[in-house]
Backbone as numpy.savetxt, mean C-alpha at the origin, in Angstrom:
# Nx Ny Nz CAx CAy CAz Cx Cy Cz
3.53 -1.24 9.87 2.76 -0.29 9.00 3.52 0.61 8.23
3.63 0.49 6.88 4.41 1.17 6.18 3.60 1.40 4.98
3.82 2.88 4.29 2.80 3.22 3.29 3.85 3.00 2.10
2.92 3.11 1.10 3.79 2.32 -0.33 4.75 3.45 -0.72
4.49 4.65 -0.74 5.56 5.75 -1.21 6.90 5.46 -0.01
6.87 5.20 1.25 7.69 5.11 1.90 8.57 3.70 1.64
7.59 2.80 1.44 8.22 1.60 0.92 9.17 1.61 -0.52
8.54 2.48 -1.31 9.20 3.07 -2.57 10.68 3.50 -2.38
10.65 4.65 -1.40 11.90 5.28 -1.07 12.81 4.53 -0.41
12.21 4.01 0.42 13.21 2.84 1.16 13.89 1.86 0.33
13.43 1.41 -0.59 14.04 0.24 -1.43 14.45 0.82 -2.70
14.74 2.06 -3.16 15.00 2.76 -4.04 14.43 2.57 -5.14
13.26 2.60 -5.32 12.33 2.16 -6.40 11.32 3.25 -6.73
11.18 3.48 -7.75 10.15 4.39 -8.37 8.87 3.91 -8.34
7.85 4.86 -8.84 6.39 4.53 -9.20 6.44 3.76 -10.32
7.13 4.23 -11.06 7.35 3.83 -12.53 7.67 2.10 -12.12
8.35 1.98 -11.55 9.02 0.58 -11.04 7.74 -0.09 -10.74
7.19 0.33 -9.97 5.72 -0.51 -9.46 4.80 -0.79 -10.53
4.53 0.41 -11.33 3.57 0.33 -12.16 3.94 -0.67 -13.52
5.14 -0.76 -13.52 5.69 -1.79 -14.59 5.45 -3.34 -14.30
5.96 -3.24 -12.93 5.99 -4.74 -12.15 4.63 -5.19 -12.34
3.55 -4.39 -11.77 2.13 -5.03 -11.78 1.11 -4.67 -12.89
1.76 -4.09 -13.75 1.02 -3.59 -15.05 -0.18 -2.65 -14.95
-0.13 -1.72 -14.39 -0.86 -0.57 -14.45 -0.34 0.52 -14.68
-1.07 1.42 -15.36 -0.59 3.06 -15.70 -0.03 3.49 -14.55
1.05 4.32 -14.96 1.94 5.08 -14.10 1.29 6.01 -13.17
0.10 6.91 -14.03 -1.01 7.76 -13.18 -1.55 6.92 -11.99
-2.15 5.54 -12.22 -2.67 5.10 -11.31 -1.86 4.65 -10.15
-0.71 4.27 -10.36 0.31 3.68 -9.26 0.75 4.96 -8.66
0.80 6.07 -9.06 1.01 7.67 -8.55 -0.13 7.72 -7.72
-1.10 7.72 -7.94 -2.39 8.27 -7.10 -2.33 7.12 -5.54
-1.81 6.02 -5.94 -1.89 4.93 -4.68 -0.65 5.26 -3.89
0.61 5.80 -4.53 1.53 6.18 -3.64 1.53 7.57 -2.99
0.74 8.42 -3.63 0.66 9.74 -2.70 -0.71 9.76 -2.06
-1.34 8.51 -1.91 -2.65 8.24 -0.87 -3.87 8.86 -1.77
-3.97 9.38 -2.73 -5.07 9.97 -3.25 -6.20 8.86 -3.95
-5.65 7.32 -3.95 -6.91 6.36 -4.32 -6.23 5.12 -3.50
-7.30 4.28 -3.40 -6.88 3.11 -2.86 -7.16 1.84 -3.60
-6.08 1.04 -3.89 -5.94 0.09 -4.95 -7.39 -0.82 -4.77
-7.67 -1.48 -5.84 -8.68 -2.69 -5.66 -8.19 -3.72 -4.92
-9.17 -4.98 -4.69 -8.50 -5.96 -3.95 -7.42 -6.73 -4.77
-7.78 -6.79 -5.80 -6.73 -7.60 -6.98 -5.31 -6.86 -6.83
-5.19 -5.50 -7.15 -4.13 -4.63 -6.96 -3.49 -4.71 -5.53
-4.44 -4.72 -4.53 -3.49 -4.69 -3.23 -2.79 -5.76 -3.20
-3.39 -7.21 -3.73 -2.72 -8.66 -3.75 -1.41 -8.27 -4.38
-1.54 -7.66 -5.41 -0.29 -7.23 -6.26 0.66 -6.73 -5.76
0.37 -5.76 -4.81 1.24 -4.54 -4.18 1.86 -5.34 -2.95
1.24 -6.14 -2.41 1.69 -7.10 -1.26 2.77 -8.01 -1.58
2.47 -8.49 -2.83 3.52 -9.55 -3.27 4.89 -8.85 -3.79
4.53 -7.65 -4.55 5.69 -6.82 -5.04 6.82 -6.31 -3.61
5.86 -6.00 -2.68 6.65 -5.55 -1.63 7.18 -6.36 -0.51
6.87 -7.79 -0.88 7.05 -8.83 0.01 6.36 -9.09 1.42
5.22 -8.51 1.35 4.25 -8.40 2.27 4.54 -7.08 3.31
5.46 -6.32 2.86 5.60 -4.98 3.84 4.50 -3.84 3.68
3.93 -4.12 2.54 3.19 -2.87 2.42 1.59 -3.58 2.27
0.56 -3.66 3.51 -0.57 -4.47 3.63 -1.78 -3.76 3.18
-2.76 -4.35 2.95 -4.20 -3.58 2.75 -4.22 -2.57 3.62
-4.28 -3.00 5.13 -4.56 -1.83 6.10 -3.84 -0.63 6.05
-2.64 -0.68 5.46 -1.72 0.46 5.49 -2.48 1.45 4.44
-3.30 0.88 3.58 -4.18 2.26 2.60 -5.23 2.77 3.38
-5.66 2.16 4.55 -6.73 2.72 5.29 -6.51 3.10 6.67
-5.20 3.30 6.70 -4.67 3.89 7.96 -5.13 3.27 9.33
-5.59 2.10 9.19 -5.62 0.99 10.08 -4.58 0.47 11.16
-4.43 0.91 12.47 -3.51 0.12 12.99 -4.07 -1.10 14.03
-3.60 -2.07 13.53 -4.36 -3.33 14.16 -4.32 -3.22 15.73
-3.46 -2.61 16.35 -3.36 -2.65 17.91 -4.48 -1.34 18.35
-4.29 -0.59 17.49 -5.65 0.63 18.16 -6.91 -0.02 17.51
-6.99 -0.73 16.72 -8.37 -1.37 16.34 -8.82 -2.22 17.29
-7.69 -3.27 18.01 -7.97 -4.15 19.08 -8.63 -3.50 20.33
-7.73 -2.12 20.63 -8.15 -1.43 21.70 -9.67 -0.96 21.56
-10.01 -0.37 20.44 -11.15 0.14 20.03 -12.17 -0.77 20.39
-12.14 -2.17 19.77 -13.10 -3.09 20.00 -13.22 -3.74 21.19
-12.19 -3.80 21.93 -12.26 -4.36 23.48 -12.94 -3.28 24.41
-13.08 -2.03 23.86 -13.63 -1.15 24.65 -15.50 -1.23 24.59
-15.69 -1.31 23.50 -17.14 -1.58 23.07 -17.68 -2.84 23.38
């Protein structure tokens, strides 16, 4: 699990780089990076591709798949 801003920092990329790469306004990409907004399904797919699969949709929802499995097995 990696947050978008963490991916950008680790790969020496900026929010502006992301915005240009997936063709969205800088302010929109900034909101995603700081966790203020969740991208649409279409933009999540673009982010997934841009990050070579390192940032996944679950990363925006703070879902840890192992924790989710444990919760589901208890119920």
